[in-house]
C-alpha positions as CSV (number, residue, x, y, z in Angstrom):
1,M,89.5,79.9,90.2
2,R,91.0,82.6,87.6
3,L,88.4,85.4,89.2
4,G,89.2,84.5,92.6
5,H,92.9,84.8,91.5
6,V,92.7,87.8,90.6
7,Q,90.6,89.1,93.3
8,S,92.9,87.6,95.2
9,S,95.6,89.8,93.6
10,V,94.3,92.7,93.3
11,T,93.7,92.6,97.4
12,F,97.1,91.8,97.9
13,W,98.2,95.1,95.7
14,A,95.9,97.3,97.4
15,L,97.3,97.7,100.3
16,R,101.0,98.4,98.7
17,L,99.5,100.8,96.1
18,L,97.5,102.7,99.3
19,T,101.4,102.8,101.0
20,F,103.3,104.0,98.3
21,L,100.7,106.3,97.6
22,A,100.1,107.9,101.2
23,A,104.3,107.9,101.0
24,A,104.5,110.0,97.9
25,A,101.3,112.1,99.3
26,L,103.9,113.1,102.0
27,V,106.3,113.9,99.6
28,E,104.4,116.3,98.2
29,F,102.9,118.0,101.5
30,L,106.1,118.1,103.0
31,S,108.1,119.9,99.6
32,L,105.5,121.7,98.2
33,R,103.0,122.9,101.0
34,L,105.0,122.7,104.3
35,L,108.2,123.7,104.1
36,I,108.7,126.5,101.5
37,R,106.2,128.2,103.4
38,L,109.4,128.7,106.5
39,G,110.9,131.0,104.0
40,P,110.2,134.2,105.7
41,V,111.5,132.7,108.8
42,L,115.1,131.3,107.0
43,P,117.9,133.5,105.9
44,H,118.4,134.8,102.3
45,T,120.9,133.2,100.8
46,D,121.4,131.3,97.9
47,A,121.6,127.8,99.9
48,V,118.0,128.8,100.9
49,V,117.0,129.7,97.3
50,S,118.6,126.7,95.2
51,L,116.7,124.6,98.3
52,T,113.7,126.0,97.6
53,E,114.1,125.5,93.5
54,A,114.9,121.7,94.5
55,L,111.7,121.4,97.1
56,I,109.8,122.6,94.5
57,F,110.9,120.4,91.8
58,I,110.7,117.2,94.1
59,G,106.9,118.3,95.2
60,A,106.2,118.9,91.3
61,V,107.2,115.1,90.5
62,A,105.4,113.5,94.0
63,L,102.1,115.5,93.1
64,N,102.1,114.0,89.8
65,F,103.0,110.9,90.9
66,A,100.9,110.6,94.0
67,L,97.8,111.7,91.6
68,L,98.5,108.8,89.4
69,L,98.8,106.1,92.3
70,T,95.2,107.7,93.8
71,L,93.5,106.9,90.5
72,A,95.3,103.7,90.4
73,T,94.0,103.2,94.0
74,L,90.2,104.0,93.4
75,T,90.8,102.0,90.2
76,T,91.3,99.2,92.4
77,M,88.5,99.8,95.0
78,A,86.1,100.1,92.2
79,W,87.5,96.8,91.1
80,Q,87.2,95.3,94.7
81,T,83.7,96.2,95.7
82,S,80.6,94.4,94.5
83,R,78.0,97.5,95.5
84,Y,77.4,98.8,91.9
85,P,76.2,102.6,93.3
86,L,79.8,102.4,94.5
87,K,81.8,100.9,91.7
88,Y,79.7,103.6,89.6
89,C,80.2,106.7,90.8
90,L,84.1,105.8,91.2
91,A,84.0,105.2,87.4
92,A,82.6,108.4,86.9
93,I,84.8,110.1,89.7
94,I,87.8,108.6,87.7
95,V,87.0,109.4,84.4
96,L,85.9,113.3,85.2
97,T,89.5,113.7,87.2
98,I,90.9,112.3,83.8
99,G,88.9,114.9,82.1
100,L,90.3,117.8,84.7
101,T,93.5,116.9,84.3
102,L,93.5,117.1,80.4
103,A,91.7,120.5,80.5
104,G,94.7,121.9,82.1
105,G,94.8,124.5,84.8
106,A,91.5,125.8,83.2
107,P,89.0,123.3,83.2
108,P,85.4,124.1,82.7
109,P,83.9,125.5,86.0
110,L,80.7,122.8,85.1
111,L,83.1,120.2,84.8
112,F,84.8,120.9,88.0
113,V,81.2,121.1,89.7
114,A,80.0,117.4,88.3
115,F,83.6,116.3,89.9
116,L,82.0,117.9,93.2
117,F,78.9,116.4,93.2
118,L,79.9,113.0,92.2
119,S,82.4,113.1,95.3
120,L,79.4,114.1,97.7
121,S,77.4,111.1,96.4
122,M,80.1,109.2,97.0
123,V,81.1,110.2,100.6
124,G,77.5,109.8,101.3
125,I,77.3,106.3,99.6
126,A,79.8,105.3,101.6
127,L,78.1,106.2,104.3
128,W,75.2,104.1,103.2
129,F,77.5,100.5,103.0
130,A,80.1,101.5,106.2
131,R,80.3,98.3,107.7
132,H,80.2,99.5,111.2
133,S,78.3,100.1,114.5
134,K,75.8,103.4,114.5
135,F,78.4,104.8,116.5
136,Y,81.1,104.5,114.2
137,V,79.5,105.6,111.0
138,G,78.1,108.6,113.0
139,W,82.3,109.3,113.8
140,L,82.5,109.5,110.1
141,A,79.2,111.3,109.5
142,L,81.9,114.6,110.9
143,F,83.8,113.9,108.0
144,G,80.8,113.2,105.4
145,G,79.5,116.5,107.3
146,A,82.7,118.5,107.0
147,Y,82.9,118.4,102.9
148,L,79.5,119.0,102.7
149,A,80.2,122.4,104.7
150,L,82.9,122.5,102.5
151,A,81.8,122.5,99.2
152,Y,79.7,125.3,99.3
153,P,82.7,127.4,99.5
154,T,84.8,125.8,97.2
155,L,81.4,125.8,94.3
156,V,81.4,129.8,95.1
157,N,84.6,130.0,94.2
158,T,84.1,127.7,90.9
159,L,81.9,129.2,90.0
160,H,82.8,132.8,90.6
161,V,79.8,134.2,92.2
162,T,79.7,136.2,95.4
163,L,77.0,134.4,98.2
164,P,77.4,135.0,101.8
165,F,78.0,132.7,104.7
166,T,81.2,131.2,103.2
167,A,83.7,132.1,106.1
168,H,80.8,130.3,108.1
169,A,80.7,127.1,105.9
170,R,84.3,126.8,106.2
171,A,84.7,127.7,110.0
172,I,82.0,124.8,110.6
173,S,84.0,122.6,108.3
174,E,87.4,123.1,110.4
175,L,85.5,122.4,113.3
176,L,83.5,119.2,112.3
177,I,87.4,118.0,111.2
178,L,89.1,118.5,114.6
179,L,86.0,117.2,116.5
180,S,86.3,113.8,114.5
181,T,90.0,114.2,115.0
182,L,90.1,114.4,118.5
183,G,87.3,111.4,118.7
184,A,90.0,109.4,116.3
185,P,91.5,107.6,119.5
186,F,88.6,106.9,121.1
187,V,86.5,105.5,117.8
188,L,89.4,103.6,116.4
189,R,90.8,102.5,119.8
190,P,94.3,101.3,118.7
191,R,95.9,99.3,121.1
192,R,98.1,101.1,123.8
193,D,101.6,101.4,122.8
194,W,104.2,103.6,124.7
195,I,106.3,104.6,121.2
196,A,103.1,106.1,119.9
197,V,102.7,107.7,122.9
198,I,105.8,109.3,122.9
199,V,105.5,110.4,119.8
200,G,102.0,111.9,120.4
201,V,103.6,113.9,123.1
202,V,106.5,115.0,121.5
203,G,104.7,116.4,118.4
204,A,102.4,118.6,120.7
205,I,104.8,119.6,122.8
206,L,106.9,120.9,119.0
207,L,104.0,122.3,118.2
208,A,102.9,124.5,120.9
209,G,106.8,125.7,121.2
210,L,106.8,126.4,117.3
211,W,102.9,128.0,118.6
212,F,103.4,130.4,121.9
213,S,107.1,131.1,120.3
214,V,106.2,132.4,116.8
215,Q,102.6,132.6,117.3
216,W,102.3,133.5,113.1
217,L,103.9,130.5,112.1
218,P,101.5,127.4,113.1
219,P,98.2,129.3,111.1
220,T,100.4,130.7,108.2
221,L,101.4,126.7,107.8
222,M,98.3,125.1,108.4
223,I,96.6,127.3,106.1
224,W,99.1,126.4,102.7
225,S,99.6,122.7,104.4
226,V,96.0,121.2,104.5
227,A,93.3,124.9,104.4
228,F,93.3,125.2,108.0
229,T,92.3,129.3,109.3
230,G,93.2,128.3,113.2
231,Y,90.1,130.7,114.0
232,L,90.2,128.2,117.6
233,P,92.2,128.2,120.3
234,A,95.4,127.0,120.0
235,P,95.2,123.7,122.7
236,V,92.6,122.5,120.2
237,Y,95.0,122.3,117.3
238,I,97.9,121.2,119.6
239,L,95.7,118.3,121.0
240,A,94.5,117.4,117.5
241,L,98.1,117.1,116.8
242,G,98.9,114.8,119.3
243,L,96.1,111.9,119.5
244,W,96.1,111.7,115.8
245,L,99.8,111.0,115.8
246,Y,99.0,108.7,119.0
247,T,96.8,107.1,116.2
248,F,98.6,106.7,113.7
249,I,101.4,105.8,114.9
250,A,99.4,103.0,117.0
251,L,97.5,101.7,114.2
252,M,100.2,101.3,111.9
253,K,102.0,99.0,114.1
254,T,98.9,96.9,114.7
255,E,98.9,94.3,112.0
256,G,95.1,94.0,110.3
257,R,94.8,97.9,110.8
258,R,97.0,99.5,109.0
259,H,94.4,100.4,106.4
260,H,92.7,102.4,109.0
261,A,96.3,104.4,109.7
262,L,96.4,105.0,106.1
263,G,92.8,106.2,105.9
264,L,93.4,108.6,108.7
265,A,96.7,109.7,107.0
266,L,95.2,110.2,103.1
267,L,92.4,112.2,105.1
268,A,95.1,114.3,106.4
269,L,97.1,114.9,103.8
270,G,93.9,115.9,101.4
271,G,93.3,118.4,104.0
272,L,90.3,121.2,103.5
273,R,91.5,121.7,100.0
274,W,89.0,120.6,97.9
275,D,89.9,123.6,95.3
276,L,92.0,120.8,92.9
277,S,91.0,117.2,92.2
278,Y,94.6,115.8,93.5
279,Y,93.2,116.8,97.3
280,V,89.4,115.6,96.7
281,L,91.1,111.8,95.3
282,L,92.9,111.7,98.7
283,A,90.3,112.3,101.6
284,L,87.9,110.1,99.3
285,A,90.6,107.4,99.2
286,G,90.6,107.6,102.7
287,F,87.0,108.2,103.7
288,L,86.6,104.7,101.4
289,L,89.2,103.0,103.6
290,L,88.2,104.3,107.2
291,S,84.3,103.2,105.9
292,G,85.1,99.7,104.9
293,A,82.3,100.4,102.1
294,N,84.6,99.1,99.5
295,D,84.9,95.5,100.9
296,E,83.4,92.6,100.1
297,P,79.9,92.1,102.4
298,P,79.9,88.6,104.4
299,Q,78.5,85.8,102.2
300,K,75.5,84.3,103.8
301,G,75.3,80.6,104.5
302,P,72.9,78.3,103.1
């Protein structure tokens, strides 16, 4: 009874941890990766300089807080799961993350390589244990393929070597992520919600207006925030944002589907920036939520 009570308590706090994590990561995203990049289009006044400095400070605090919450979330997921390959892989990732953090700004390259290898292994394990239909797992595999393609240029940059096709690998990664985003409402099938529809349409219209009025700004913001290069036609990104917003809002408003919404949010906040362990951990947490691999398997009858 005591063990069951502990597991129930862990499950109770898991969703709250994820909500706090998503909120902290969003603050870091808006302050460090998005708003301060608007500097070139803002007037160069003392007020703007002060605002930028405040955003940097807030973002730095949020980043450190989000990193701690990510480690706590992954620890909770490792505790919850009875699938030992996933449990041990998560434990190793957490240990390596702590090692990379303690190493400071210049960690040993091989340590980060090991971290990336374990991260890709965890994605593969999560796909193997995913408790969904083949169609759903195929959709998840788009994310897995995107991260596999992204690992190549990340490893090249980490090891400071010169190899061909790094730009092609990054382009493939971006394409796969966009395809998975476009397919999200058709795979996750959130219930129809007019507020979600309105938010999605408004978000798409605002991005379209910004894109076609200041053409250089959206690609610049994307490269700094989620590492999208913007090489595909603009309507692809506009439609992807609208569908993502619709899916996220509709899932958040549906009881029992909020873990899927938070999974989408963490994947988006992690983006394709695998240059830091923090971004990788956000993506891994989101991927685990969508896969359901850390959920307990159904109990067999007598």
